[in-house]
C-alpha positions in Angstrom: 34.7 81.7 89.6 35.8 79.2 87.1 34.1 75.8 86.8 37.0 73.5 86.4 40.4 72.8 88.0 42.8 74.8 85.8 45.1 76.5 88.3 48.4 74.9 89.1 50.5 75.8 92.2 54.0 74.5 91.6 56.4 74.5 94.6 59.9 73.2 94.7 60.6 70.7 97.5 63.1 71.8 100.2 64.6 74.1 97.6 68.0 75.2 99.0 68.8 71.7 100.4 67.6 70.0 97.2 69.9 72.2 95.1 72.8 71.1 97.4 71.9 67.4 97.0 71.5 67.8 93.2 75.0 69.4 92.9 76.7 67.0 95.3 75.6 63.4 94.7 77.2 62.3 98.0 74.6 64.3 99.9 71.6 62.5 98.3 69.6 60.5 100.8 71.5 62.1 103.7 70.2 64.8 106.2 71.4 68.2 104.9 71.3 71.5 106.7 72.0 74.7 104.8 73.4 77.4 107.1 75.6 77.2 110.2 74.6 79.3 113.2 70.9 79.3 112.0 69.2 76.8 109.8 68.2 78.4 106.5 66.9 75.2 105.0 66.8 71.5 105.7 66.4 68.4 103.5 63.5 66.1 104.1 65.9 63.6 105.7 66.8 66.3 108.3 63.2 67.5 108.7 62.2 63.9 109.6 64.5 64.3 112.6 62.9 67.5 113.7 65.1 70.1 112.1 63.2 73.2 111.0 64.0 76.4 109.2 65.2 79.3 111.5 66.2 76.8 114.2 69.5 77.4 116.0 72.4 75.4 114.6 73.3 73.9 117.9 69.7 72.6 118.5 69.6 71.3 114.9 72.8 69.3 115.4 71.6 67.9 118.7 68.5 66.6 116.9 70.5 65.3 114.0 74.1 64.8 114.9 74.9 63.1 111.6 73.6 66.0 109.5 75.9 67.5 106.8 76.0 71.2 107.3 76.8 73.2 104.1 77.1 77.0 103.6 74.5 78.7 101.5 75.2 79.3 97.8 72.7 82.0 96.9 74.0 82.3 93.3 73.2 78.6 92.8 69.7 79.0 94.1 69.1 82.0 91.9 70.3 80.2 88.8 68.0 77.2 89.6 65.1 79.5 90.1 65.6 81.2 86.8 65.8 77.8 85.0 62.5 76.6 86.7 60.7 79.9 85.9 61.8 79.6 82.3 60.0 76.2 82.2 56.9 77.8 83.8 56.8 80.5 81.2 57.4 78.1 78.4 54.3 76.1 79.7 51.9 79.1 79.9 52.1 82.9 79.6 50.0 83.2 82.7 52.5 82.8 85.5 52.3 84.5 88.9 55.4 84.1 91.0 55.1 84.0 94.7 58.7 83.5 95.6 61.8 82.1 94.0 60.6 78.5 94.4 56.8 78.7 93.9 54.3 80.1 91.4 50.7 79.8 90.2 50.1 78.9 86.6 46.8 79.2 84.7 46.5 76.4 82.1 42.8 76.4 81.2 43.5 77.6 77.7 46.0 74.9 76.9 43.8 71.9 76.4 44.0 71.8 72.6 47.7 72.3 72.4 49.0 70.6 75.6 46.2 68.5 77.0 44.2 68.6 80.2 45.4 70.4 83.3 46.5 67.1 84.8 48.5 66.3 81.7 50.1 69.7 81.8 51.0 69.2 85.5 52.6 65.8 84.8 54.6 67.2 81.9 55.7 70.2 84.0 57.0 68.0 86.8 58.9 65.8 84.3 60.5 68.8 82.7 61.7 70.4 85.9 63.2 67.1 87.1 64.8 66.3 83.7 66.0 69.8 82.8 66.8 71.3 86.2 67.3 68.2 88.3 64.8 69.1 91.1 61.7 67.6 92.4 58.6 69.8 92.4 55.2 69.3 93.9 52.1 70.5 92.1 48.5 71.1 93.2 45.7 71.5 90.7 42.4 73.1 91.6 39.7 75.5 90.7 41.1 78.3 92.9 44.5 79.6 93.8 44.0 78.9 97.5 43.0 75.3 96.9 45.8 74.7 94.5 48.3 75.9 97.1 46.8 73.7 99.8 46.9 70.7 97.4 50.6 71.2 96.6 51.4 71.4 100.3 49.4 68.2 101.0 51.1 66.4 98.1 54.7 67.0 99.3 57.2 65.8 98.8 57.5 65.2 95.1 53.8 64.8 94.6 50.8 65.8 92.4 47.3 66.3 93.7 44.3 67.3 91.7 41.2 68.6 93.5 38.3 68.3 91.2 35.3 70.7 91.9 33.1 67.9 93.2 35.8 66.9 95.7 36.6 70.3 97.1 34.6 70.1 100.3 35.7 66.5 101.1 39.3 67.6 100.6 39.3 70.9 102.4 36.9 70.8 105.3 38.6 68.1 107.4 42.0 69.8 107.2 43.3 71.7 110.3 42.6 75.5 110.3 46.4 76.0 110.0 46.1 75.1 106.3 44.1 78.2 105.6 46.2 80.9 103.8 46.8 83.5 106.5 46.3 81.5 109.7 49.4 81.9 111.7 50.2 80.7 115.2 48.3 83.5 117.0 45.1 83.1 114.9 45.3 79.3 115.2 45.6 79.6 119.0 42.6 81.9 119.2 40.5 79.5 117.1 41.6 76.5 119.1 40.5 78.2 122.3 37.0 78.5 120.8 37.0 74.8 119.8 37.6 75.5 116.1 40.2 73.1 114.9 39.2 72.2 111.3 38.4 74.3 108.3 34.9 72.8 108.3 34.2 74.1 111.8 35.2 77.6 110.7 33.0 77.3 107.6 30.0 76.5 109.8 30.2 79.9 111.5 28.2 82.8 110.2 30.4 85.4 108.4 29.6 88.0 111.0 30.7 85.7 113.8 34.0 85.0 112.1 34.5 88.8 111.6 33.8 89.4 115.3 36.2 86.7 116.4 39.1 87.5 114.0 38.6 91.1 113.0 36.6 92.4 110.1 39.1 92.0 107.2 40.9 88.9 108.4 37.7 87.1 109.6 35.9 87.8 106.3 38.9 86.6 104.3 39.4 83.3 106.2 35.7 82.6 106.3 35.5 83.0 102.5 38.4 80.6 102.0 36.8 78.1 104.4 33.7 78.3 102.2 35.7 77.7 99.0 35.3 81.3 97.8 38.4 82.6 96.1 37.8 84.4 92.8 41.3 85.8 92.4 42.7 85.0 89.0 46.3 84.2 88.2 47.9 87.6 87.5 51.2 87.5 85.7 51.5 91.3 85.8 51.0 91.8 89.5 53.8 93.7 91.3 54.6 93.1 94.9 52.7 95.2 97.5 55.7 94.8 99.9 59.3 93.8 100.1 61.3 92.8 103.1 64.2 91.0 104.7 64.7 89.0 107.9 67.4 87.3 109.8 67.3 84.4 112.3 69.6 85.3 115.1 70.0 82.1 117.1 69.6 82.1 120.9 72.5 84.2 122.1 71.8 87.7 123.5 72.0 90.6 121.1 72.9 94.1 122.1 71.0 97.2 120.9 74.1 98.1 118.8 74.1 94.7 117.1 70.4 95.0 116.3 70.9 98.5 114.9 73.6 97.3 112.6 71.4 94.6 111.3 68.6 97.1 110.8 70.8 99.4 108.8 71.9 96.5 106.6 68.3 95.7 105.9 67.3 99.3 105.1 70.3 99.9 102.9 69.4 96.9 100.8 65.6 97.5 100.7 65.9 101.2 100.0 68.1 100.4 97.0 65.6 97.8 95.8 62.8 100.4 96.0 64.7 102.9 93.9 65.8 100.2 91.4 62.2 99.3 90.9 60.9 102.9 90.8 58.8 102.3 93.9 58.1 104.2 97.1 56.6 102.8 100.3 54.1 104.2 102.8 54.5 101.8 105.7 57.5 100.3 107.6 56.9 97.1 109.5 59.2 95.6 112.1 58.9 91.9 112.8 60.3 90.2 115.8 60.5 86.7 117.3 61.4 86.6 120.9 63.4 84.1 122.9 60.2 82.2 123.8 59.3 82.0 120.1 56.4 84.3 120.4 56.1 86.7 117.5 55.3 90.5 117.4 54.8 93.1 114.7 55.2 96.8 115.0 54.4 99.2 112.2 54.2 102.9 111.3 52.7 104.7 108.4 54.7 107.5 106.8 53.2 110.9 106.4 54.1 110.7 102.7 55.4 107.8 100.7 59.2 107.7 100.4 62.2 105.7 99.1 64.8 107.7 101.0 67.1 105.5 103.1 67.4 108.1 105.9 63.6 108.4 106.2 63.0 104.7 106.3 65.9 104.0 108.7 64.6 106.7 111.1 61.2 105.1 111.3 62.7 101.6 111.6 65.0 102.7 114.4 62.1 104.3 116.3 60.1 101.0 116.1 63.1 99.0 117.3 63.7 101.4 120.2 60.1 101.0 121.4 60.6 97.2 121.4 63.9 97.2 123.2 62.5 96.8 126.8 60.6 93.7 125.7 63.7 92.4 123.8 65.8 92.9 126.9 63.3 90.9 129.0 62.5 88.1 126.6 65.5 87.8 124.3 65.3 87.8 120.5 65.7 85.0 117.9 64.6 86.8 114.7 64.3 90.3 113.3 62.8 91.5 110.1 61.8 94.6 108.2 59.0 94.9 105.6 58.3 98.0 103.5 54.6 97.8 102.5 51.9 99.7 100.6 54.3 100.2 97.7 53.4 102.5 94.8 55.2 103.7 91.6 57.4 106.7 92.4 55.9 108.4 89.5 52.7 108.7 91.4 54.3 111.3 93.7 54.1 115.0 93.0 57.3 116.2 91.2 59.9 117.2 93.7 61.7 120.6 93.8 65.2 120.6 92.2 67.7 119.0 94.5 71.3 119.9 95.1 74.3 117.7 95.9 73.7 118.0 99.6 70.2 116.7 99.4 69.5 113.2 100.8 67.8 112.1 97.6 70.9 113.0 95.5 73.1 111.2 98.0 71.1 108.0 97.6 71.3 108.3 93.9 75.1 108.7 94.0 75.5 105.7 96.4 73.2 103.6 94.2 75.3 104.4 91.2 78.6 103.5 92.9 77.1 100.1 94.0 75.7 99.4 90.6 79.0 100.0 88.9 81.4 98.4 91.5 79.2 95.9 93.3 76.8 95.9 96.2 79.7 95.4 98.7 81.9 98.2 97.3 80.5 100.8 99.6 79.2 100.4 103.1 78.7 102.2 106.3 81.7 102.4 108.6 79.7 100.6 111.3 79.4 97.6 108.9 83.1 97.1 108.4 84.2 93.6 109.5 80.5 92.8 110.4 78.7 89.8 109.1 76.3 91.1 106.4 74.1 88.0 106.8 72.6 86.2 103.9 70.5 88.1 101.4 68.0 85.6 100.0 67.4 85.5 96.3 64.2 87.3 95.2 62.0 87.3 92.2 62.7 90.2 89.8 60.1 93.0 89.9 57.6 93.0 87.1 58.0 96.2 85.1 
């Protein structure tokens, strides 16, 4: 592991809402909610009133009746992301994007040409504000994990440097929820055992953490709690999964409605797989019930695939198995992830296909959508249906 704090984690503040406030000066300083039926994003003014992402629109307006609700403009967010990432790559060639509004940057080799990591971070924040008009928070640390925690602690519009001799003093008093990978279920399990801070988790033996949290997850979280994170910034890394999800609000949803949403997801994700020359081996269904408890269901394919019909069949089986629980508890969010991705070239060559083959059908449909637009061709069941919002994504590394 490196000996000095040279990794930056840069994270745009309340990204969608900040773009709206940037482009409409009358919204600045006011509580802004992006989205109608479900909150896609909220400004810090709205967050201060209790509004949160994925909250139902009615609940959000009850908490903040003077909020300004604006429809999403995905094209504007994509353009802002491209502008910010251009600044990242102009700063250093070592950029690892995590999402459209955050990235790691390795700046250890820039001291002679651009100054210390702190100076680089200051200049980066100034450029993003001056050239793109958005505030960005930056954490600087020796490891990726600590840099990410530091940027979160520094929000909004902050800069926090964690020098190596301050790492324990910074990290150990923080709540365990700050650890990368601790969700609500893991946090609840740790709390029941009296473990509420990172330092308390770090005091455990590694074997004890693995017994409590599972071998892989326990080892990972225990290592982070003990400041062990040797992962370098990797600008060539491709995603190991892709996915899409939709917050549904609180009203009941019929099985047919959920199936339509599922087919919309798989149509888009299958096309993304093929565009990127990828195949997937696992399909993961993510649910949030009416009581806000979360559940994950997954299935591994016998052989990796990028075929829409194959992926949809697996996703439908997962959803069918969850329907009794959905009927009993309600549902507020549904999502699909395609994971364990690999290059399609890694598959054995297929036999020649004819025009009736599903693979050729996918190819033809992709070609039509590429030429005439993503909405030019759709399933009959999707006609006059809300397609939902397709969030901007980082382009695949080739």
